[in-house]
ZAVOTI-209076 format. One line per 5 residues: number of its first residue (from 1); for each residue x, z, y of C-alpha. Coordinates in pm, 1 decimal, always signed. Layout:
N
NUM) X Z Y | ...
This chain:
102
1) -3129.8 +3147.3 +2943.2 | -3224.3 +2961.1 +2626.9 | -3087.8 +3136.1 +2318.1 | -3179.7 +2992.7 +1979.4 | -2970.5 +3239.0 +1776.0
6) -3148.1 +3507.9 +1573.6 | -3172.3 +3848.1 +1742.1 | -3075.7 +4071.6 +1448.8 | -2717.8 +4157.2 +1353.2 | -2741.4 +4076.1 +980.2
11) -2859.7 +3722.5 +1039.2 | -2592.7 +3665.8 +1304.9 | -2321.0 +3785.6 +1065.4 | -2458.8 +3560.1 +792.6 | -2442.0 +3262.3 +1029.0
16) -2086.2 +3354.0 +1125.0 | -1976.4 +3367.8 +758.3 | -2151.5 +3039.4 +684.8 | -1981.2 +2866.5 +979.0 | -1643.2 +3017.6 +887.7
21) -1680.3 +2870.8 +538.1 | -1758.5 +2530.0 +686.8 | -1459.2 +2551.5 +922.8 | -1235.5 +2634.9 +624.6 | -1379.4 +2342.3 +428.7
26) -1327.2 +2104.5 +720.7 | -969.6 +2230.1 +768.4 | -893.1 +2165.5 +399.4 | -1030.7 +1811.8 +429.8 | -823.9 +1749.0 +744.4
31) -509.7 +1868.8 +564.1 | -584.0 +1642.6 +265.3 | -637.3 +1338.3 +489.0 | -315.1 +1413.2 +678.3 | -121.9 +1440.2 +350.1
36) -266.2 +1109.6 +227.8 | -178.9 +935.4 +554.4 | +176.1 +1075.1 +543.1 | +215.2 +951.1 +183.3 | +89.9 +605.5 +280.7
41) +334.4 +593.2 +571.7 | +624.7 +698.3 +347.6 | +517.6 +425.1 +104.7 | +517.1 +164.0 +380.0 | +860.2 +272.7 +500.3
46) +1016.7 +276.5 +152.8 | +862.5 -53.3 +37.7 | +1132.6 -314.0 -18.4 | +1133.4 -612.9 +211.9 | +968.9 -931.7 +90.8
51) +1233.2 -1176.7 -32.1 | +1280.1 -1507.9 +145.9 | +1284.4 -1702.7 -182.4 | +1159.1 -1637.3 -535.2 | +1171.6 -1831.9 -856.7
56) +892.5 -1838.8 -1107.1 | +1018.0 -1785.6 -1459.5 | +897.3 -1951.4 -1778.2 | +757.2 -1787.1 -2088.8 | +979.5 -1687.8 -2378.6
61) +1305.8 -1515.4 -2446.7 | +1516.8 -1741.7 -2225.0 | +1271.6 -1722.7 -1928.3 | +1422.7 -2023.1 -1756.4 | +1329.9 -2091.2 -1391.7
66) +1023.5 -2314.3 -1353.6 | +958.1 -2339.8 -978.1 | +1103.0 -2226.8 -647.1 | +863.0 -2052.6 -407.4 | +889.7 -1913.3 -57.6
71) +895.2 -1532.3 -67.7 | +540.6 -1499.4 +67.6 | +388.1 -1769.1 -157.1 | +62.0 -1657.0 -315.1 | +90.0 -1920.3 -589.9
76) +392.7 -1764.2 -759.9 | +304.8 -1619.0 -1097.2 | +376.6 -1270.3 -1223.8 | +700.6 -1371.1 -1395.6 | +932.3 -1407.3 -1099.7
81) +1244.3 -1274.5 -935.8 | +1394.7 -1283.1 -590.0 | +1684.4 -1518.2 -522.8 | +1910.6 -1582.8 -227.5 | +1874.1 -1888.5 -7.9
86) +2187.2 -2040.6 -162.2 | +2055.6 -1984.4 -516.2 | +1720.6 -2143.3 -425.0 | +1900.2 -2440.7 -270.6 | +2122.2 -2478.4 -578.6
91) +1819.8 -2471.8 -811.7 | +1635.4 -2729.9 -601.2 | +1931.4 -2967.5 -597.2 | +1959.3 -2920.5 -974.6 | +1606.2 -3062.8 -1004.2
96) +1385.2 -2753.7 -1016.8 | +1035.7 -2813.1 -876.8 | +951.1 -2687.8 -528.1 | +609.1 -2522.0 -521.5 | +566.5 -2534.8 -144.4
101) +418.9 -2799.4 +78.5 | +628.8 -3110.9 +151.5
């Protein structure tokens, strides 16, 4: 039988300690990855739903609405807030610009 392990007891015990340390290190890494994945999953589950409609707001103290966007529009600026479908419809009929395609 092929045996590539050292024949003396001290060297075998050293190898065992070394491998035990590696197993402990690997187990710690596994636990850390599992924690991170659980945190990411909790984040996905607690993330609010994307709104159907958003309005882009202007600059200044009054921050008046500037444009109406679909909720998943990538062109909406950082100054925005979610609105209901009825509110978006009301703003569009009042003359607010639609930022979507025709």
